[in-house]
N, C-alpha and C positions, 0 to 999 in steps of 0.2 A: 880701681875707678878714683878719680880724685874730686870726688862729690864730698860736700862737708856732713851729709848724712851717713856718710858710712865711718865704721870704725872696726879695728882690729880686734879680737877676741880671742886669746887662745891660739893665735896663730889664722885665724879664719876671718875674713873679711864680711861684716855684716852690713846691710844697709838697714839702718834703724827705721826708716819710713816704712819700708816692707815689713818687717818686723813687726811692727806696730799694728800694722794694718793686718796681718795674720793672726795676731794676738788678738784683736777686735773680734774678727770674723770667727775665732776659735770660741770666744766667751759667748758670743751671740749664739752660736751653732749649738753648742754643748747646753746654753740655757734652754733654748727654743727644744731641744730634743728631750731634755730631763721633764719637760712640762708635758710634751705631747706623747713619749715614749715611741716614737715613729720608727726611730731605729735601733736596732740591737748594739751592744757595745764593740761586736765585731764589724758591723756595718759603719760606725762613727770611726772606728779607727782605720779602715779603707777610705772613707771621705776625708780624713783628715792627713791620712799619707798623700792621697792624689792631689789634695790641696798645696801642700808642701811641696811636691814635686813641681806642681804649675809654677809656682814663685820661684824655685831654684831655678828652673829653666830659664825663666826670664832673665837672669844674671848673663 
């Protein structure tokens, strides 16, 4: 990518916009779950992994 929102970190190309959106989503999801206790730790891990896979596939 030759986008100005990308950066190389440890040899990996990172889209900063997508990384920030993912971080925002993660904080919101974790905060909400901490209040509601709707999902167990294992369910949260699976949800987070699925979201990361979705974002990575968009590249």
